[in-house]
C-alpha positions as CSV (number, residue, x, y, z in Angstrom):
1,M,-16.5,244.2,133.7
2,K,-15.3,243.3,130.2
3,D,-18.6,243.0,128.4
4,F,-18.6,246.0,126.0
5,E,-22.4,246.2,125.7
6,R,-22.8,246.1,129.4
7,I,-20.3,249.0,129.8
8,R,-22.0,251.1,127.1
9,S,-25.4,250.6,128.7
10,I,-24.2,251.6,132.1
11,D,-22.5,254.7,130.7
12,G,-25.8,255.4,129.0
13,L,-27.5,255.1,132.3
14,R,-25.1,257.7,133.7
15,G,-26.0,259.9,130.8
16,L,-29.7,259.5,131.5
17,S,-29.1,260.3,135.2
18,I,-27.3,263.6,134.6
19,L,-29.9,264.6,132.0
20,L,-32.6,264.1,134.6
21,V,-30.6,266.1,137.2
22,L,-30.1,269.0,134.7
23,L,-33.8,269.1,133.7
24,C,-34.7,269.2,137.4
25,H,-32.3,272.0,138.3
26,L,-33.3,274.1,135.3
27,G,-36.9,273.8,136.5
28,I,-38.2,272.1,133.3
29,P,-41.9,271.3,133.8
30,G,-42.5,267.6,134.3
31,F,-39.1,266.8,135.8
32,S,-39.4,268.1,139.4
33,G,-38.1,264.8,140.7
34,G,-35.0,264.7,138.4
35,F,-32.8,264.9,141.5
36,V,-33.3,261.1,141.8
37,G,-30.6,260.8,139.1
38,V,-28.2,261.1,142.1
39,D,-29.7,257.9,143.6
40,V,-29.1,256.2,140.3
41,F,-25.5,257.4,140.4
42,F,-25.1,255.8,143.8
43,V,-26.2,252.4,142.6
44,I,-24.0,252.6,139.6
45,S,-21.0,253.6,141.8
46,G,-21.5,250.6,144.1
47,F,-21.7,248.3,141.1
48,V,-18.7,249.7,139.2
49,I,-16.4,250.1,142.2
50,T,-17.1,246.6,143.5
51,G,-16.6,245.2,139.9
52,S,-13.2,246.9,139.7
53,L,-12.1,245.5,143.0
54,Y,-13.6,242.0,142.9
55,P,-11.0,240.4,140.6
56,H,-8.2,241.7,142.8
57,L,-9.4,241.0,146.3
58,C,-6.2,239.2,147.2
59,D,-3.8,241.6,145.5
60,P,-1.4,243.1,148.1
61,D,-1.4,246.4,146.1
62,L,-5.2,246.6,146.0
63,I,-5.8,249.6,148.2
64,A,-3.1,251.8,146.8
65,S,-4.0,251.1,143.2
66,F,-7.6,251.6,143.9
67,Y,-7.0,255.1,145.4
68,E,-4.7,255.9,142.5
69,R,-7.4,255.1,140.0
70,R,-10.0,257.1,142.0
71,I,-7.7,260.2,142.2
72,R,-6.9,260.0,138.5
73,R,-10.6,259.8,137.7
74,L,-12.1,262.3,140.1
75,L,-9.6,264.9,141.4
76,P,-8.4,266.8,138.3
77,S,-11.9,268.0,137.2
78,L,-12.9,268.7,140.8
79,L,-9.8,270.9,141.3
80,V,-10.5,272.9,138.2
81,T,-14.2,273.4,139.0
82,V,-13.7,274.3,142.6
83,S,-10.8,276.7,141.8
84,I,-12.9,278.6,139.2
85,C,-15.9,278.8,141.5
86,C,-13.7,280.1,144.3
87,L,-12.0,282.7,142.1
88,A,-15.4,283.9,140.7
89,F,-16.7,284.5,144.2
90,L,-13.5,286.2,145.3
91,L,-13.6,288.6,142.4
92,L,-17.4,289.2,141.8
93,Y,-19.1,288.7,145.2
94,E,-19.1,290.5,148.5
95,A,-17.5,289.5,151.7
96,D,-20.4,287.8,153.4
97,Q,-21.0,285.6,150.4
98,R,-17.3,284.8,150.0
99,A,-17.1,283.6,153.6
100,N,-20.0,281.2,153.0
101,L,-18.4,279.8,149.8
102,A,-14.9,279.6,151.5
103,M,-16.3,277.1,154.0
104,S,-18.1,275.0,151.5
105,T,-15.0,275.0,149.3
106,A,-12.8,273.7,152.0
107,F,-15.3,271.0,152.9
108,A,-15.9,270.1,149.2
109,I,-12.2,269.6,148.4
110,L,-11.7,267.5,151.5
111,G,-14.7,265.2,150.6
112,L,-16.8,266.4,153.6
113,S,-19.3,268.8,152.0
114,N,-22.2,266.6,153.0
115,F,-21.4,267.3,156.6
116,Y,-21.2,271.0,156.0
117,F,-24.5,271.2,154.2
118,S,-26.3,269.0,156.6
119,H,-25.6,271.6,159.3
120,N,-25.9,274.7,157.1
121,G,-29.1,274.6,155.1
122,G,-31.0,271.7,153.7
123,Y,-31.1,270.5,150.1
124,F,-34.3,272.4,149.4
125,D,-33.7,275.4,151.6
126,D,-33.5,279.0,150.3
127,T,-30.2,279.4,152.2
128,S,-28.4,277.0,149.8
129,L,-29.8,278.3,146.6
130,D,-26.8,280.4,145.6
131,N,-24.0,278.1,146.7
132,P,-22.4,276.7,143.5
133,L,-20.9,273.8,145.4
134,I,-23.9,272.3,147.2
135,H,-24.1,269.5,144.7
136,T,-20.7,268.2,145.8
137,W,-22.5,266.6,148.8
138,S,-23.1,263.5,146.7
139,L,-19.5,263.3,145.7
140,A,-18.6,263.4,149.4
141,V,-20.9,260.5,150.1
142,E,-19.2,258.4,147.5
143,E,-15.7,259.4,148.7
144,Q,-16.6,258.4,152.2
145,F,-17.9,255.1,150.9
146,Y,-14.5,254.5,149.3
147,V,-12.9,254.9,152.7
148,L,-15.4,252.7,154.4
149,F,-15.2,250.0,151.8
150,T,-11.4,249.8,151.8
151,I,-11.5,249.5,155.6
152,L,-13.9,246.7,155.2
153,L,-11.7,245.1,152.6
154,I,-8.7,245.3,154.9
155,L,-10.5,243.8,157.9
156,A,-12.0,241.1,155.7
157,R,-8.6,240.2,154.3
158,M,-7.1,240.0,157.8
159,A,-10.0,237.8,159.0
160,Y,-9.9,235.5,156.1
161,L,-6.1,235.5,155.4
162,R,-5.9,231.7,155.7
163,E,-9.0,231.1,153.6
164,P,-9.0,233.7,150.8
165,K,-11.5,231.8,148.8
166,T,-14.2,232.6,151.3
167,L,-13.5,236.3,151.2
168,P,-16.1,237.2,148.6
169,R,-18.8,235.3,150.6
170,A,-17.8,237.2,153.7
171,L,-18.0,240.5,151.9
172,V,-21.5,239.7,150.6
173,V,-22.7,238.9,154.2
174,W,-21.2,242.1,155.6
175,M,-22.5,244.3,152.7
176,T,-25.9,242.7,153.1
177,I,-26.1,243.5,156.8
178,G,-24.8,247.1,156.2
179,T,-27.3,247.6,153.4
180,V,-30.3,246.4,155.4
181,L,-29.3,248.5,158.5
182,S,-28.7,251.6,156.3
183,L,-32.1,251.3,154.7
184,A,-33.8,250.9,158.1
185,L,-32.0,253.9,159.4
186,S,-32.9,255.9,156.3
187,L,-36.6,255.1,156.7
188,Y,-36.5,256.1,160.4
189,L,-34.4,259.3,160.0
190,S,-36.3,260.6,157.0
191,K,-39.0,261.5,159.5
192,A,-36.9,262.0,162.7
193,N,-34.0,264.0,161.1
194,A,-34.6,264.6,157.4
195,R,-31.5,266.7,156.8
196,F,-29.2,264.1,158.3
197,S,-31.0,261.4,156.3
198,Y,-30.6,263.2,153.1
199,F,-27.0,264.2,153.2
200,L,-25.0,261.6,155.1
201,L,-23.5,258.2,154.3
202,P,-25.2,256.1,157.0
203,T,-28.6,256.6,155.4
204,R,-27.3,256.6,151.8
205,F,-25.0,253.5,152.1
206,W,-27.8,251.1,151.2
207,E,-28.1,252.6,147.7
208,I,-24.4,252.0,147.0
209,G,-24.7,248.7,148.8
210,V,-27.5,247.6,146.3
211,G,-25.1,248.2,143.4
212,S,-22.3,246.4,145.2
213,L,-24.4,243.3,146.0
214,L,-25.6,243.3,142.4
215,C,-22.0,243.0,141.2
216,F,-21.4,240.0,143.4
217,A,-24.6,238.4,142.2
218,R,-23.7,239.0,138.5
219,E,-20.5,237.2,138.9
220,R,-22.4,234.0,139.6
221,A,-25.4,234.5,137.3
222,E,-25.6,233.3,133.7
223,P,-26.5,235.9,131.1
224,R,-30.1,235.8,129.9
225,D,-30.7,237.4,126.6
226,G,-34.5,237.6,127.1
227,F,-34.3,239.2,130.5
228,P,-36.8,242.2,130.4
229,A,-35.3,244.0,133.5
230,P,-33.9,247.1,131.6
231,M,-37.3,248.2,130.4
232,L,-38.8,247.5,133.7
233,G,-36.1,249.5,135.4
234,L,-36.7,252.6,133.3
235,I,-40.3,252.8,134.5
236,P,-39.8,253.5,138.2
237,I,-36.9,255.9,137.4
238,F,-39.2,258.0,135.2
239,I,-42.1,257.8,137.6
240,A,-39.9,259.2,140.3
241,A,-38.3,261.9,138.1
242,C,-41.7,263.1,136.9
243,C,-43.8,262.8,140.1
244,F,-41.4,263.6,143.0
245,N,-40.7,267.2,144.1
246,E,-39.3,269.2,147.0
247,N,-42.3,268.2,149.1
248,T,-41.6,264.5,148.8
249,P,-40.1,263.1,152.1
250,Y,-36.7,262.0,150.9
251,P,-35.0,259.6,150.7
252,S,-37.3,257.4,152.9
253,F,-38.9,254.5,151.0
254,Y,-39.3,256.8,148.0
255,A,-35.7,256.3,147.1
256,L,-36.4,252.7,146.5
257,L,-38.0,253.6,143.1
258,P,-34.9,255.0,141.4
259,A,-32.6,252.6,143.2
260,V,-34.5,249.5,142.2
261,G,-34.9,250.8,138.7
262,A,-31.2,251.3,138.4
263,A,-30.6,247.8,139.8
264,L,-33.0,246.3,137.2
265,I,-31.3,248.0,134.3
266,I,-27.8,246.9,135.5
267,A,-29.1,243.4,136.1
268,G,-30.4,243.1,132.5
269,S,-27.6,245.0,130.8
270,R,-26.3,241.7,129.2
271,N,-29.4,241.6,127.1
272,P,-28.4,243.2,123.7
273,R,-31.9,242.9,122.3
274,S,-33.5,245.0,125.0
275,L,-34.9,248.3,123.6
276,A,-33.8,250.0,126.9
277,N,-30.3,248.8,126.5
278,K,-30.2,249.9,122.8
279,F,-31.4,253.3,123.9
280,L,-28.9,253.6,126.7
281,S,-26.1,252.3,124.5
282,S,-26.9,254.8,121.7
283,A,-24.2,257.3,120.8
284,P,-25.8,260.4,122.5
285,M,-26.5,258.6,125.8
286,F,-23.1,257.0,125.8
287,F,-21.4,260.3,125.2
288,L,-23.3,262.0,128.0
289,G,-22.3,259.1,130.2
290,T,-18.7,259.5,129.3
291,I,-18.7,263.2,130.4
292,S,-21.3,262.7,133.1
293,Y,-18.9,263.3,136.0
294,A,-17.6,266.6,134.6
295,F,-21.2,267.5,133.5
296,Y,-22.4,267.0,137.1
297,L,-19.6,269.2,138.4
298,V,-20.1,272.2,136.1
299,H,-23.9,272.3,135.5
300,W,-24.9,273.7,138.9
301,P,-22.3,276.5,139.1
302,L,-23.3,277.6,135.6
303,I,-27.0,277.7,136.8
304,V,-26.1,279.6,139.9
305,F,-23.9,282.2,138.2
306,A,-26.4,282.6,135.3
307,Q,-29.3,283.1,137.8
308,D,-27.3,285.7,139.8
309,Y,-26.5,287.6,136.6
310,V,-30.1,287.5,135.2
311,V,-31.8,287.8,138.6
312,T,-35.3,287.1,137.2
313,D,-36.5,283.7,136.0
314,L,-34.3,282.2,133.3
315,S,-35.9,282.2,129.8
316,V,-36.2,279.0,127.7
317,A,-33.3,280.3,125.5
318,Q,-31.2,280.9,128.6
319,K,-31.9,277.4,130.0
320,I,-31.0,275.9,126.6
321,S,-27.8,277.9,126.6
322,I,-26.9,276.6,130.1
323,G,-27.5,273.1,129.0
324,V,-25.3,273.5,125.9
325,A,-22.6,275.3,127.9
326,S,-22.6,272.5,130.4
327,V,-22.0,269.9,127.7
328,V,-19.2,272.0,126.1
329,V,-17.4,272.7,129.4
330,A,-17.8,269.1,130.6
331,T,-16.4,267.8,127.3
332,L,-13.4,270.1,127.7
333,L,-12.9,269.1,131.4
334,T,-13.1,265.4,130.5
335,F,-10.7,265.3,127.5
336,L,-8.3,268.0,128.7
337,F,-8.0,267.0,132.3
338,E,-9.7,263.7,133.3
339,V,-8.6,261.6,130.3
340,P,-4.8,262.6,130.4
341,F,-4.7,261.8,134.1
342,R,-6.7,258.6,133.8
343,K,-4.6,257.3,130.9
344,R,-1.3,258.3,132.6
345,W,-0.3,260.7,129.8
346,I,0.8,262.9,132.6
347,L,2.1,262.2,136.2
348,K,2.7,258.6,135.3
349,S,4.1,257.5,138.7
350,R,1.9,257.0,141.8
351,R,4.2,259.1,143.9
352,S,4.0,262.2,141.6
353,L,0.2,261.8,141.4
354,F,-0.1,261.7,145.2
355,A,2.2,264.7,145.5
356,F,0.3,266.7,142.9
357,S,-3.0,265.8,144.7
358,G,-1.8,267.0,148.0
359,A,-0.4,270.2,146.5
360,G,-3.7,270.8,144.7
361,I,-5.8,270.3,147.8
362,V,-3.6,272.6,149.9
363,S,-3.7,275.3,147.1
364,I,-7.5,275.2,147.1
365,L,-7.6,275.5,150.9
366,A,-5.3,278.5,150.7
367,L,-7.4,280.1,148.0
368,A,-10.6,279.5,150.1
369,A,-8.9,281.2,153.1
370,L,-7.9,284.2,151.0
371,R,-9.6,287.5,152.0
372,L,-9.8,290.4,149.6
373,P,-10.5,293.9,150.9
374,D,-14.2,294.7,150.7
375,E,-15.1,298.3,150.1
376,Q,-18.8,297.8,150.4
377,A,-18.3,297.9,154.1
378,P,-21.7,297.3,155.9
379,A,-22.7,293.7,156.3
380,L,-25.5,292.2,154.2
381,Q,-28.1,292.6,156.9
382,Q,-27.2,296.3,157.1
383,R,-27.5,297.0,153.4
384,P,-30.8,297.9,151.7
385,E,-29.9,295.6,148.8
386,R,-27.3,293.0,147.7
387,R,-25.5,293.3,144.5
388,V,-24.1,290.5,142.4
389,F,-22.3,291.1,139.1
390,G,-23.2,294.7,139.7
391,R,-26.9,294.0,139.7
392,S,-29.4,294.4,142.6
393,V,-30.5,290.9,143.7
394,D,-32.6,291.0,146.7
395,P,-33.8,293.9,148.9
396,G,-33.5,293.1,152.6
397,G,-31.5,289.9,151.9
398,E,-34.5,287.9,150.6
399,F,-34.4,285.7,147.6
400,P,-36.4,286.9,144.5
401,P,-39.1,284.5,143.4
402,A,-36.9,283.1,140.6
403,R,-34.4,282.0,143.2
404,R,-36.9,280.7,145.7
405,N,-38.7,278.5,143.2
406,R,-35.6,277.0,141.5
407,R,-35.2,273.3,141.8
408,F,-32.2,271.9,143.7
409,P,-29.1,269.8,143.3
């Protein structure tokens, strides 16, 4: 993981992924399948996480140091985003809506929001349109993978304690079996139980597994400057982003397009002469990749709150404003919160970091449980109209056309 060009191109791939997701969620014509950017994120995560652990498989401090790095990287921005969303709903929305967000907030901060949304409205359902935290389902999948992967590491180290040199080979075998079984389950449940297949780790594990196996393969492969994989990888990603929509049975075998595309790009990222790598390593894409996590966190709440305020379809100018605001807020989150924690400028010790994390999570749960007096007394179904930010949103509790047609996280 020391090759600078490779890291830049992978960060650029993150930037491309979040850009596709944003275009999809804003309803930009031609990008109805931009939600596949999340699948690309999964492959990247599997590759990067395995790459960060691979050199330290026999390190006795492996698990604790791994979780410390993950917390420093992910939790600060998540705490800020979830807190602001929760406060906004407490102050600006009515009791029935606050109750819905309170539950999703609790599940999101505990890394379980994919379970909540798999039982309370699907990814493309109207019931989830106005929840600013529905996009955290993919973060929950990754967090659950971290737990599963560390358990796998512990078991593997116990089983191969006397022969540590065979540990990587054993992990490859186990990951291969898990990836194949997960893909088979995804193909089956995409028809039998689409909501479960979309949201939960057992049917998403294979995408992360592809990235993980790719990392093991790269450790043995020789760099090939003429390898054309990056350009070949962009093609299926853009085909999926432009052709898929909410009617596409997903993930099913359709998710193979973005997953294979991401794998090809990563596999060929050692080729500095590739036009695709030059594009992904360019300053704008690299910068978007640098702020991609915070960008992903903030873009959907901004869309939800803007749509609630405007009520009607967002204009082109408003969509551009949301995109610019997402970049600005994500930049602030990254460099004011994520970077200081990640570089140990604050909370340098592991103990203080874990204590802060526990206190932050408990505070969010307390905030989610807070109930403010609601003077608008009748429940939503008893009111002739629902008001958000002081504006009438939907008579009889139905979504206006702008909300029904909006693309989804």
